[in-house]
C-alpha positions in Angstrom: 46.7 -32.7 104.0 47.3 -29.0 103.4 49.0 -29.0 100.0 50.4 -25.8 98.7 50.7 -24.4 95.2 53.6 -26.2 93.3 53.3 -29.4 95.4 53.6 -32.6 93.5 50.9 -35.2 94.2 51.3 -38.8 93.4 54.6 -38.2 91.7 53.0 -36.6 88.6 50.3 -34.1 89.4 51.6 -30.6 90.0 49.2 -28.2 91.9 49.1 -24.9 89.9 46.1 -22.8 91.2 43.6 -23.1 93.9 40.1 -22.9 92.4 37.8 -23.6 95.3 37.3 -24.9 98.7 34.4 -26.5 100.7 33.5 -28.6 103.7 35.2 -31.7 102.2 38.4 -30.2 100.9 39.9 -28.0 98.2 40.0 -28.2 94.4 43.1 -27.2 92.4 43.9 -26.7 88.8 46.8 -29.0 88.2 49.1 -30.3 85.6 49.6 -34.0 84.8 53.4 -33.8 84.1 53.5 -37.3 82.6 50.8 -36.6 79.9 51.2 -32.8 79.9 47.5 -32.0 80.3 45.5 -29.9 82.7 43.6 -31.8 85.4 41.4 -31.0 88.4 42.9 -32.2 91.7 40.5 -32.5 94.7 42.1 -33.1 98.1 39.7 -34.6 100.6 40.1 -33.3 104.2 38.8 -35.5 107.0 37.1 -33.7 109.9 38.8 -33.2 113.2 38.2 -36.0 115.7 38.8 -38.9 113.3 41.3 -41.3 114.8 43.9 -43.2 112.8 42.0 -46.4 112.6 38.9 -44.7 111.4 40.9 -42.6 109.0 42.5 -45.7 107.4 39.1 -47.3 107.0 37.6 -44.2 105.4 40.6 -43.9 103.1 40.1 -47.4 101.7 36.4 -46.9 101.4 36.8 -43.6 99.5 39.4 -45.1 97.1 37.1 -48.1 96.4 34.1 -46.0 95.6 36.1 -43.4 93.7 37.4 -46.2 91.5 33.9 -47.4 91.0 32.9 -43.9 89.8 35.9 -43.9 87.5 34.5 -46.8 85.6 31.4 -44.7 84.7 31.7 -43.7 81.1 29.1 -41.0 80.4 29.5 -37.4 79.0 27.3 -36.2 81.9 29.6 -37.6 84.6 33.0 -36.1 85.4 35.9 -38.3 84.2 38.1 -39.6 87.0 41.7 -40.1 85.9 43.3 -41.3 89.1 42.9 -41.7 92.8 46.0 -41.4 95.0 46.9 -40.9 98.6 48.9 -37.9 99.7 50.1 -37.5 103.3 47.4 -39.9 104.6 44.5 -38.3 102.8 42.8 -39.3 99.5 43.2 -37.2 96.4 41.0 -37.6 93.3 42.3 -36.5 89.9 39.6 -35.6 87.4 39.2 -34.0 84.0 39.6 -30.2 84.1 36.3 -28.5 83.2 36.6 -24.8 82.2 32.8 -24.0 82.5 31.0 -22.6 85.5 29.0 -24.6 88.0 25.2 -24.4 87.8 25.3 -22.6 91.2 27.6 -19.9 89.8 25.5 -19.5 86.7 22.3 -19.0 88.7 24.1 -16.6 91.1 25.3 -14.5 88.2 22.2 -14.6 85.9 19.3 -15.6 88.1 16.7 -18.2 87.2 17.0 -19.9 83.8 14.3 -20.3 81.1 12.0 -23.3 81.4 13.2 -25.0 78.3 16.8 -24.6 79.2 16.2 -26.1 82.7 14.4 -29.0 81.1 17.4 -29.6 78.7 19.7 -29.6 81.7 17.4 -32.0 83.5 17.3 -34.4 80.6 21.1 -34.7 80.6 21.3 -35.0 84.4 18.7 -37.8 84.5 20.6 -39.7 81.8 23.8 -39.4 83.8 22.1 -40.5 87.0 20.6 -43.5 85.3 24.0 -44.6 84.2 25.4 -44.3 87.7 22.4 -46.0 89.3 22.7 -48.9 86.9 26.3 -49.3 88.1 25.1 -49.4 91.7 26.4 -45.9 92.5 24.2 -43.3 94.3 25.6 -39.7 94.4 24.0 -38.6 97.7 25.0 -35.0 97.4 23.6 -33.7 94.1 23.3 -29.9 94.1 24.0 -26.9 91.8 27.6 -26.7 93.0 28.2 -30.3 91.8 26.8 -29.6 88.3 29.3 -28.1 85.8 28.3 -26.5 82.5 30.7 -26.6 79.6 29.7 -26.1 75.9 26.8 -28.5 75.3 27.8 -30.7 78.2 26.2 -30.9 81.7 28.6 -32.7 84.0 27.9 -34.1 87.5 30.9 -34.2 89.8 31.8 -35.6 93.2 30.4 -39.1 92.9 31.5 -41.1 95.9 32.7 -38.1 98.0 29.4 -37.8 99.8 30.0 -41.3 101.2 32.9 -39.9 103.2 30.7 -37.1 104.5 28.1 -39.5 105.7 30.6 -41.8 107.3 32.2 -38.9 109.3 29.1 -37.0 110.2 28.7 -38.7 113.6 32.4 -38.3 114.3 32.5 -34.6 114.2 32.8 -32.8 117.5 29.7 -30.5 116.8 27.6 -33.1 115.1 27.2 -30.7 112.1 26.1 -32.3 108.9 28.6 -32.1 106.1 27.1 -31.4 102.8 24.2 -29.3 101.6 21.0 -30.1 103.5 18.9 -27.8 101.3 19.2 -30.4 98.5 19.0 -33.6 100.6 16.0 -35.8 100.4 13.7 -36.1 103.5 14.6 -39.7 104.1 18.3 -38.8 103.8 17.9 -36.2 106.6 16.0 -38.8 108.7 19.0 -41.2 108.5 17.5 -43.6 105.9 19.7 -45.5 103.5 20.5 -43.7 100.2 18.7 -45.0 97.1 18.4 -43.8 93.5 15.2 -42.1 94.7 17.4 -40.0 97.0 19.2 -38.6 94.0 16.0 -37.9 92.2 14.7 -35.7 95.0 18.0 -33.8 94.9 17.6 -33.5 91.1 14.2 -31.9 91.6 15.6 -29.5 94.2 18.5 -28.6 91.8 16.2 -28.0 88.9 13.9 -25.9 91.1 16.9 -23.7 92.0 18.0 -23.4 88.4 14.5 -22.2 87.5 13.6 -20.0 90.5 17.1 -18.9 91.5 16.8 -20.5 95.0 16.3 -23.9 96.5 12.8 -25.0 97.3 13.3 -24.8 101.1 15.0 -21.9 102.8 15.3 -21.4 106.6 17.5 -19.4 109.0 18.7 -22.4 111.0 19.7 -25.9 110.2 17.0 -27.4 112.4 14.2 -25.3 110.8 15.5 -26.3 107.3 15.4 -30.0 108.1 11.8 -29.7 109.5 10.7 -27.8 106.4 12.1 -30.4 104.1 10.7 -33.4 106.0 7.3 -31.9 106.9 6.3 -29.1 104.5 5.3 -29.0 100.9 7.7 -27.0 98.6 6.4 -23.6 97.5 4.8 -23.7 94.1 7.4 -22.3 91.7 6.2 -19.1 90.0 8.1 -19.6 86.7 7.8 -23.4 86.2 5.0 -23.4 83.7 5.0 -26.9 82.1 7.8 -28.0 84.4 5.6 -27.7 87.5 4.3 -31.3 87.4 7.7 -33.0 87.1 9.2 -30.8 89.8 6.3 -31.8 92.1 6.7 -35.5 91.2 10.5 -35.3 92.0 10.0 -33.5 95.3 7.4 -36.0 96.6 8.2 -36.8 100.3 7.6 -40.5 100.0 10.4 -42.2 98.0 7.9 -44.9 96.9 5.6 -42.3 95.3 8.4 -40.2 93.8 8.9 -40.0 90.1 11.2 -42.7 88.7 14.1 -41.7 86.4 12.2 -43.0 83.4 9.1 -40.9 84.3 11.2 -37.8 84.9 13.1 -38.3 81.7 10.0 -38.6 79.6 8.4 -35.5 81.2 11.6 -33.4 80.9 12.1 -34.4 77.2 8.5 -33.4 76.5 9.2 -29.9 77.9 12.6 -29.6 76.3 11.2 -30.6 72.9 8.3 -28.2 73.2 5.7 -31.0 73.3 4.2 -29.9 76.6 1.0 -28.1 76.6 1.4 -24.4 75.8 -0.7 -21.4 76.6 -2.8 -20.4 73.6 -0.9 -17.9 71.5 -2.8 -14.8 70.4 -3.3 -14.5 66.7 -1.4 -11.6 65.2 -3.7 -8.6 64.9 -3.5 -6.3 61.9 -2.4 -2.7 62.4 -5.1 0.0 62.4 -4.3 1.0 58.8 -4.5 -2.7 57.7 -7.8 -3.1 59.5 -9.2 0.0 57.8 -8.1 -1.3 54.3 -9.6 -4.7 55.1 -13.0 -3.2 56.1 -13.4 -0.8 53.2 -14.2 -3.4 50.4 -16.9 -5.2 52.4 -18.4 -2.0 53.8 -18.5 -0.4 50.4 -20.1 -3.4 48.8 -22.8 -3.6 51.5 -23.5 0.1 51.1 -23.7 -0.1 47.3 -25.9 -3.2 47.5 -28.3 -1.6 49.9 -28.5 1.6 47.8 -29.3 -0.4 44.7 -31.8 -2.6 46.5 -33.9 0.3 47.8 -34.2 1.6 44.2 -35.0 -1.9 42.8 -37.6 -2.3 45.6 -39.7 0.4 44.0 -40.6 -2.2 41.4 -42.1 -4.4 44.0 -45.9 -4.3 44.4 -45.9 -3.3 48.1 -43.6 -0.3 47.4 -46.0 1.5 45.1 -45.5 5.1 46.1 -48.9 6.9 45.8 -49.2 10.6 45.1 -45.4 11.0 44.6 -44.2 11.6 41.0 -41.2 13.0 39.2 -38.5 14.9 41.2 -40.2 14.3 44.5 -40.3 10.5 44.0 -36.6 10.4 43.1 -35.7 12.6 46.1 -37.6 10.3 48.5 -36.1 7.1 47.1 -32.6 8.5 46.9 -32.6 9.9 50.4 -34.0 6.7 51.9 -31.4 4.6 49.8 -28.5 6.8 51.0 -29.4 6.6 54.6 -29.9 2.9 54.5 -26.7 2.4 52.5 -24.6 4.4 55.0 -26.1 2.7 58.1 -25.5 -0.8 56.7 -22.0 0.1 55.5 -21.0 1.3 59.0 -22.5 -1.7 60.9 -19.8 -4.3 62.0 -21.4 -6.9 64.2 -19.2 -9.1 66.4 -20.2 -12.7 67.2 -22.0 -15.6 65.5 -24.4 -15.4 62.5 -27.8 -15.4 64.4 -27.3 -12.2 66.5 -25.7 -10.6 63.5 -28.8 -11.1 61.3 -31.0 -9.8 64.1 -28.9 -6.7 64.3 -29.1 -6.0 60.5 -32.9 -6.8 60.4 -33.6 -4.6 63.4 -31.6 -1.7 62.0 -33.3 -1.7 58.7 -36.8 -2.1 60.1 -36.1 1.0 62.2 -34.8 2.9 59.2 -37.8 2.2 57.0 -40.2 2.9 59.9 -38.6 6.3 60.4 -38.8 7.0 56.7 -42.5 6.0 56.7 -43.2 8.4 59.6 -41.5 11.3 57.8 -42.9 10.5 54.4 -46.2 8.5 55.0 -46.2 6.6 51.8 -45.5 3.1 53.0 -47.8 1.1 55.1 -46.7 -1.2 58.0 -46.6 -4.4 55.7 -44.2 -2.6 53.3 -42.0 -1.3 56.2 -41.7 -4.9 57.6 -41.1 -6.4 54.1 -38.5 -3.8 53.2 -36.6 -3.9 56.5 -36.4 -7.7 56.5 -35.4 -7.9 52.8 -32.7 -5.3 53.0 -31.5 -6.5 56.4 -31.2 -10.0 55.2 -29.3 -9.1 52.0 -26.9 -6.8 53.9 -26.3 -9.5 56.6 -25.6 -12.1 53.9 -22.9 -9.8 52.4 -21.4 -9.1 55.8 -21.3 -12.8 56.8 -19.9 -14.1 53.5 -17.3 -11.4 53.1 -16.1 -11.6 56.7 -15.6 -15.4 56.5 -13.7 -15.2 53.2 -10.0 -15.6 53.7 -10.2 -15.9 57.6 -8.0 -18.7 59.0 -9.8 -21.7 60.5 -10.3 -21.4 64.2 -10.6 -17.6 64.1 -13.9 -15.8 64.4 -14.7 -12.9 62.1 -13.7 -10.5 64.9 -10.2 -11.9 64.9 -10.4 -13.8 68.2 -9.1 -17.3 68.3 -11.9 -19.8 69.0 -9.3 -22.1 70.6 -8.6 -19.4 73.2 -12.3 -19.1 74.2 -12.9 -22.7 75.2 
């Protein structure tokens, strides 16, 4: 059949505009003149070399399977309105979908986000489960046969692939009709189609939606078939949490391939955000915010150390011999100032133990230097002062740095979850 624009099909379907063509026929935008609604009209073209007897058998088979597909009632499956014969060839009349195909969407915008692909996969698995429960296997699921309209994902061409399979051996060149890049290995080897066949095609279709290309690409038909049957699919670079379910769907052995229930659960987890995510970095304060956050704790440590050095003069080991009056105040004040500034500027990173060692070591060094410049403290006093001031300063740093810090975040702002 080579219908032209304006032709009337089945006494009621007027062909209005040619919308696409492929190996199995052409698709028209049509008008159902009886119900005054737009429809999609797909005319099926048999390959050359099919004799009349075989053509008649194929016609009856196609009509039977198209009618079985018409009984499927699912928003994810194209609605079949009618199946008629026109000039010896079958014509299928379907709902008219205004949205693009998945193939066109990917060609225009490239690979889709992971969650969006998972959402598409969920709807496609549900549609396939409905078809498989009715005993119908698609056989030719691919991005061109998936339509996107509003919040619907619609699988088309149920039953048409049966005609392609039946006529493949009757073509003069032996060329396979359909799209081998999305056919399961057992399908290319001539095995009987099963629901697992569609699930492999689903994995290849989702792979394309994510990566912008099918999992297997080759320059020749033979090389493509060998790759699908013998080679592992390339690891998708953008799959993230979708990688395990894609690998399960693209398993060579149908017996080890993911079932529809397993695929649905995994896809729903990714679509719902329940799959494992990469640790998210904690929001870091801006430099001005960090400076304001550090000032109160640093000032408090400095003031505490300054006061502690002065109070330490009352301790028995800090009796300053031969220093009186202005000289005594100058010595104590200078030591207190240096100790205060050094402790205020110290900002350890890490757990408590190394932090205490850093404060203690700093203050021991400060008091030792002071004793060398002004030989008024003996070694026991240097050790006692360094440990006392270091411990007090460390206690202030540790308590203030932990105050108000969210659980799971170290004082230096690094998520402890991200370090495991």
